[in-house]
N, C-alpha and C positions, 0 to 999 in steps of 0.2 A: 472339355478343353477351356471354357469360361471360367470354371472354378481354379484350374490350374493357373491361368493368366492372372486372376484376381489374386491368388495366393502370392503369384511372383510380384505383383505390384505392390502388395502389403508388406512384403519382406524387408524392404529398406526401412520402413517406418517402425515395423515391429524391432529390428535390430536396433535402431536408434533409441527406442523407448527402453529397451532392454539394458543397453550400455550406459545411457546417460540419465536414466530416471530411476529404473527399478534397482539397478546394480548400486549405484551411490547410496539410495536410502537403505538398502539392505546391509551395506557395509556400516552405515551409521549405526543402524541397530545392533549389528554384531559387535562393534567396537565399544559400545555403551556398556557391554557386560565385562569389560576388562579394565583392570586397574592399571597405574602406571608401570607396575612390574610385569605386565602382560599376563596376569593370573585371572582366571574367571572369577567374578564376583557380583554381588547385587549391591555393594556398598555405595556404588556411584548414585543409584536412585535413592537409597537411604540418606546418604549425605545431602542431596538435592532438596528433598522434602522435609529434612529436619534442620537444614540450616536456614537461619534468619537472612543471612547474606544473600542466598539464591532466591529466597521468597521474596526479598525486598526487590531484588533485580527484575523478578518476573512481574511484581506489581508495577514497577517503573516501566517496564516494556508495554504492558497493557495500557497504563495511563498516557504514555506519550503517544502510542499508536491511536489511541482514542482521540486525544487532542488533534493530532496530525489530521486524522481522517474528518473530524468535526469541522475544523477550520477550511479544510479543503473542499467539503461538500458545501459548506456555507458560501465560499467565493465561486465555485464551480457551477452550481445550479443556476444563478442568475445570468452568468456568463453564457452557459449553454442555452438557455431560453432566449437570451438576446440575440445571440449569433443566429439561432434557428429562425428568427423573424426577418433577417438582414436580406437584402437582394443578392449581394455576392457572398453568400455565407460559406461557399466552397473555399473561397480565398481566406476568409477569416478563420476557418478552422485548420487551414494549412499553417497560418501563422501561430496557432495554438499548438499544433504539433511540431513546429520547426525546434523549439528548445530541447525536444527529446532527442534530436540527432546530434546534440552537443555531450561529449563526455561528461560523466557525473562528477569526476575529479576536477574538470576544468571549471564547472560550475560552482563548484564548493570553494575552490581558489579565488573565483570572481567575487563570491560574496565575503571572502576574507578581506579582499581589497576595499570592498565597499563599506564594511562594517567595522574595518580596524580603526585604531586610535587617530590615525592620520589619513583615514579613507575618505571617499567622497561624501558619505552621509554626515560625517562629523565636520568636515570642511563647510558643507552647506549649512548645517545647525551652528556652527561658529559664525558663518556669515550673516546668518538671520539674528544674531545675538542671544541664540538659546544655549550656548555653551557647548562643551565637549561632554559626550556621555560614553559610557562604557557599554557597548553594545555586543562585542564579540564574546565568545565563550560564557554565554548565558543561555538558561532555559528557553527564554523568549526567542532569541536568535535561532536556536536549533529547531524550535517548532516551525517558526515562519519560514525558514530555509527548506525543511523538510517538505512543508505543505506547499511552497512554490514549486518545488520539483515534482510533487505528485498531482498538481493540478491538471495537467493535460490528461492524464489517465483517468481522472474522475469525469471530466468534461466529456469525453468521447462517447462513453456509453450512454450518459444522460442526453447527449445531442442526438444520438442514434434513436433513443426511445421517443424523443420529442417529434423527430421526423417520421416516426411511425404512427403517430396520431392522427386519425382521420378527421379532417376538418368538419365533417358532418356532425361529429359528437360536439364540437364546441358550438356550431351554428344551432343545433338542437337545444343545447343548454341555454342559449341567449334566447331563443324563441319562447323558451318556457319561462322566461322572466329572471334568470339567474344573473347576478352582478358579475363583474370580471372577477372579484375575489372568490365568490362561490364557484365560478366555473374552474378556476385554478384549483381550488381545495377539494372540489368533489369530482372533477373530471381530468384536469391535466396531471395533478400529482399523483393520483392513484394509476394512472396509465403509464406513468414515467418510473413507477416502482421498480421494475426490473433493471432499468438502466442505474438506479440509484444503488440497488443491491450489488450489481456487478462492480460499479464504482467503489463500493465499500470494500469489497473483496479485494480489488486490484490495489487499493491504497493501504487498507489496514495490514493486510497480511504481510508485505514487504516491511512495513514500518515497525513490525514486531521485533525484526532482527537487524535494525540499522546499527552499524558500527562506524563506518567511515566519516559519516557526518556528525556523529557524537564525539569523534576524536578531533575532527578538523574544526567544527563550528562550535560544538559543546567544550572543547578543551579539557576532555577527560573528566570533567565535572558531571557529566551524564553517564551513568554506567546502567546498561541494559543487558539482556541475555546475549545479544549479538556481540556486544564487547566481550563478554566472558567467553563466548565460543572462540573468538579471535586470540583472546589471551591464552586459553588453554592448549590450543593448536600451535601457535606460533612462539609463545614464550615459555610456558611451564612444561610443554610437550606432553601434557596429560590428555591424551587422545581420548580415553575412555570418558572422562568427565566431559570434556568437550561434546563428545558424541551423545551423552546423556542429556545434555541442554538441547542439542539438536533434535533429539527425539521428542523432548517435551514441546519445542517450537512446532514440530511437524503435526503433533497431536493438536496443538493449540490452532494451528491453521486449518486442520481439518474440522475442528469444531466450529470455527468462524464460518468456514464454507458451508456446513450443514445448516447453520442457523440464518444465513444470508442468501442461500439458494432460493431460487424461484420454483416453489413447488406448487404446481397446479393440480387441482383435483380433477381426476378423470371423470367424464360424464359417462352416465350410464347409458345403455342402448335405449334408443327411442322406440316407444311401444305404440 
């Protein structure tokens, strides 16, 4: 009876997984083997790996995702560390989470207003006598805006890892004569490695396929695989090529997850 009840409770989750995860991925793999005329072919993969354009897009996607992840990590780790030491840290972590409740499109348009020629940043720069600068539709603005949007997703796993550290480890390190820098490098940083790895996964993987920010903030100057997928599905209607790029992205994400996953060695039996 217990097994039947357990299967019944698992059924909605299994159905959801089948319909909205397995089926879409299977369709992407299926369509990747068809050309625009709906004929079975392997030319999509051949075109992707032989085309300098697609390989450049792949390199751009990895490069921008790396920079976004790097800047996000550099900003997020000190913030998470500082918040974990505060008295009212729950309130501060709530303030970190709040921007994630705002629609991504609204945040993008807010930055367009801030960084545009007549935006707040340029008005302030002009007031200070620094002149007007062209900040929108540049690589720098794209990376900074993408990093800002991803910061909460990097902070949370690192913050949770910091809270999981037993204070006795830090006290023991200080009792043994370690400096604050040594304690951080030898104790705190290694113990927060799982949080850093999770944060890298959460940030790097979506950053590989950004297309809306590259359109709105990058001004079509930044071409990535996500942009190519949108172009093939919505403009050229070449679903086969779009699906092929999707398959490459899925495999890339799986590789990233493999190398950044927290693999712990199992301990042998105690003799």
